[in-house]
N, C-alpha and C positions, 0 to 999 in steps of 0.2 A: 398770707396762707401759709406760705412754708409751711411753717405751726400746723394748722390745720393738717396737709396733707402726711406729715409726718405722725399724731396723734391715727388720721385712718388708716394711715398701712400698715401700723403698728400690730391695731385694732386685728386688720382684715388676715396681715400671715399669722399674725396666732393662731387665727382661725385656720388657714391656711394647713398650719403644722398640725394642726387635731382635726384635722381629716373634715372641716367642714361644708357643708355643700357652700354652689355660688351664692342662690339667697341670703342663705346664713352668712357668708363671707360680705354681700350686701350690705347687711345688716348694722355686721359690726362693722362697716366702714363708715357707716350713718352714724351709728354709737362712739366712733372716735370723731371727725366733725362734732357734732353738738356739746362731747365734754372738751373738745376744745375750745367753744366757743364760748365754753363756763367757765374753761380755765383765764380769757384772758377777759375778761367781762370780770369775774374773781380779782385778777390784777390791777384791771381800769379801774376797781373800787378803790383797792392799796392803794395806788398812784396819791389818790384824793383825800383817803381818809386815814391811813394806816398808820404805825408808828416805824420812826425811822431804824428802831432799835430792836423793835419787831421783827421786820419787814432782813433787816438787814441789806436793804439794800437802798440807793436817793431816793426818795419820796417829790412825785410834784414835778418830774424831769417832763411829762406830758400834759397837762396845761402851760406849764411854762415856754414849753416850744412850741403853741397853737397847736398839736394833735390833737384832734375834734375825736373823743371818748365815746364810745355809748354813754355812761354816766353825763358824759356833760351836752352829751348832745339829748338826752331826758330830761337835764336839766333847766334846758333853751326853750327844750319844748311846752313843758308848762309854765314856763317866764313868756310866753308866745301865749298861752292859752290864757293866764291872769287879764295880761295887758289889752288880747281880744273883748271883754264882759265888759257889761257894762258896769258901772261902780255901783254900791250898794247903797239906797238910800237918796241918790243924787237922782233926781229928774229933767 
């Protein structure tokens, strides 16, 4: 959440410096929060599917340390849905 607040505050202060109204600044703050969420999801996907040579950092660390990221949770949910369905063609 610290990073989300940094994105949100950066966007909000940019609006303040440009003379934005309070509702406009609130919208910019929400934009900053949404931008950080998308950035985090992208980073989580890179950790699973990226190339260390292209990304420039060690990958797979979230999975190795047991960190539950959105891509892992989505995959786990898909697996659970598949297990709860009856097998096709079996009576």
